[in-house]
N, C-alpha and C positions, 0 to 999 in steps of 0.2 A: 579486777584485772588491771595488775600491774603493769602490761606494757602496752597499756590499750592506744590505738594511734601512732603508735612507735614504727618508725622506718629501720629494716633492721635487712639490711643486705646477711647473705651467709654463702661463701662459696663451699664448694664441693656438697651441694645441696641435691645433688640428685640422688644420693644414696647414704647409710648406712647413720652416723650421727646427724650430720648435716641434714638429710631429708627429714629424721626424725624432730630435730629442732625447729626446722621450717614451718612443720605442722601442728606442733605443739604451740609454738609462739604466736603461729595465727589462729588459734583457738583462743587462746587469750587477750587479742584484740589488737596482734602488732600486724604491720603491713608489710609483709616478704619478700623480698628480691633473692630469688636462688640464682645460683650460676654454676657454672660447671663446662666440662669439655661436649657431654652429652644431652645436647637437648632432647632428644625424647624422655631420657631419664627426669630432666630438669621437667617435661611438662607432664610426668607421672606425678610430682613430685605437689605441684600447683594443682592439676585436676584431685588428687587427693583434698591438700587442705581447703580447696574451694566447695567440696562436698562436705566439710565438716564446717563448712559457715564463713572461711577466711577470704582474705585478700592478698592477692600473691601476683607477682611478674617473675617470668623465665627470663635471664640473660645468659644465652651462651659466650663460657668466655673461659679462655685459658690463662691462667693468673701468671704463667711463666714468660707471655706476652703483655709488655707494660700499653701497646696501643689498645689493646684488649680490657686491660682493667679500668684505661680510661673511659674507654666505650662503654662499661659497666658501670662505673661512676655516673656517668652522661645518662644514659639510659631511665637511672633511679632517679634523677633530678629531673627526667622530664615528666617519669610517672606522678612524681611522688612532690618533690618540690623540695625536699632535705633528707639529710640521712641522719639518725639517732644513733644506730651500733654496728657495728661490724664483727660478726663471729666465721674468725678466719682459719675454716678448718680443711682445705682442699690439701691434700697429704698423696705421695702414690706410698703403696702397699707393694713388697717383696724386694729380693736383696738385691745390691747390685754386684756382690761380687769383687773381681777383679775388672769388670767390663765401664771401661770407665766413661763414656759416650753414656751409660746408665746412670753413672755416678752422677754427672753432671745434670742430667736433666731430673735427678730426683731433687737436688738441691734448688733447682732454677723453681720446682714448684713448690716446695715444701718450708725453703728460707726467705730466696729471693720473692718468692708469688705471694709471700705473707705481708714482706717487706714494701710489696709494690700495693698492695691492697691497702692497708693501714697507713700510706703515705698519702695516699689518693683522695682516702676517704676523712682522716685527718686534716687535710687540705681543706676540704669543705666543711668540716666541723668547726675549724679556726674562724672561717670565714661566716658562721650562722652565729657564732659565738654564744653558745647555748650549752658547750661542753656538750659530751657524748661520751661512749663506751666502745672499748674494742677488747675484743675475747680470743685470746689466740689459743685454740687446741690442741693441746698435744697430749703427750700420753705421759706411762712413768718410766719409761726409757728417756725423762727428761733428766730424771733423777740414780735411776738403776740402770747401770750395763746388762744387753741383753745379746752382745753381737749383731747381726744384721745387717751389716754394710753401711750402706748410706742412712736408714731409719734412726739408727740408733743416733748416730751422729749428729742428723737435723734434728732430732728429739733433743737433744742436750744444749744445742743453740738458741734452741727456744724461749728458753726461760732468760737467758744473760739479754735476747732481742727488746723481752717482755718487758723485763727489767728497764732498760736502757729509755725505750719509747714509754714507760712511765713518767718518769724523768723528765723526760725531753717536753712530753704534751701536759703532766698538769700543771702548770701556768694558764692553759686554754680552758681546764676544768675537763678536758679529757682522762680519763682514768683507762690503763691499761690492767688488762690480767690473765692468768694462766690458767686455763680448766685442762687438768691432765688424770686420761683417767687411763683405768688398767684392762683386766679381763673383760672386754668389752662383747658382747650377744649378736653381731650383725651377721648377715648374709655377706659380706666379705671374708670376715673371720670363716664364717663355715667354709667356703671354695677355699681358703688355704690350707686349713685343717683337714678337711677330705671329710667331713661329712657334720653336722651335728652331734651325734656319739661323741666324736673323736672330741669335738671341742668341748661337751659335758665332763668330758672323763679329764679333760687337761686341768681345767679349777675346780674340779672338787676338792682339790687338797689347798684349796684358799682359805684363808683364815672364817671368812662369811661363809663358805662353803658354796660358792656359784659365781659366776660371771655375772657381771653386770648387764640389766638391761636400758634402755633409751631411757624408760621411765623412771628408772633411778640419779640420772646426770640432767633430765631435762630441768629440774627444779634449780640447779645451778646454772643452768645458763638463762634461765627466767631471770636469777637473782641480780646476775651481773649486768643484763640489759634495763634490768629497773632499776627505777631511784633510789631503793632503798641501798644499794650497794655505793652511792655517791662519796662515800669517803673511804674506798678502798680501791688501789690502786698500786703495782708491780707486785703483784700476790701470785698465790698460786695454791689450789685447792685439789687435795688429789684423792681421786674418787675410784679406788681400784680394791675394795674388799679387803684391804691390810695387807697386800701382796707386797709391796713393795719396801716394806720395812718387816720383812720377815722371812724366813728361809721356806720357800716355795720350791720347790726342785721340780714337781711335776711341769707348773707353768713355767716356769723360766724356761724349761728346755725344751716347751710346745714351741714358745715363743723364738727361740731360736732358731728351730729348724723349720718353723710356718715363714719367717721371714727372711730364709735364704734359698725359699722354693722360687720358682718360676715368675719373676713379676708379672705383673697384670699389666695389660694396656691400657 
């Protein structure tokens, strides 16, 4: 097990990729702390990973609030005594349009929240003196414009933030990388698309012919959390079925319409 006994914080751990990574990493022997705004969903994640033989802790956290981020870190240290990895997965989906309040809150979660979590965790890692890994979860919107209001602007910012963090934290052997995902078949994307069949149709013309499952990207999260990636920092791995570097009209049109839909709470 490549991440056995590593303590890993995962924001956005109550649904989607965050939940899948939490369960998958716990199966690999990690001690997982899942964080997010909805405690019942976090507890569902913990129940599932414990049923699979894993170990974990749920901490209700709104990453847009610094005191809550600091409480998240403290709860992790009280439970496990250290932090080895952070998977920065929390983000809001849904367009902001011309709604300034929504635009600002999207940035508070998607950018400021990632910064706050990385800063708080990095301070602990520096004191530990043993290095660590921070993985920012982004999307192909970090490299390709889709529209979608605040979301695409946020994703475009994440790559630059990842490189700056990597440079500043490298002297402490803390590496920072970006895992950029494309079409992912998750419950959230099904909701935005209006059903499983609509989602499947949108992704059918991807070069590899389908959307990703969490099983496709989990090995990349394991790699970034493991010591195998100890010489990799400031980089992006794009897992998108070839969509970001090809002409992909069906998928692009779907992404544009989906992220201009009614925002999720």
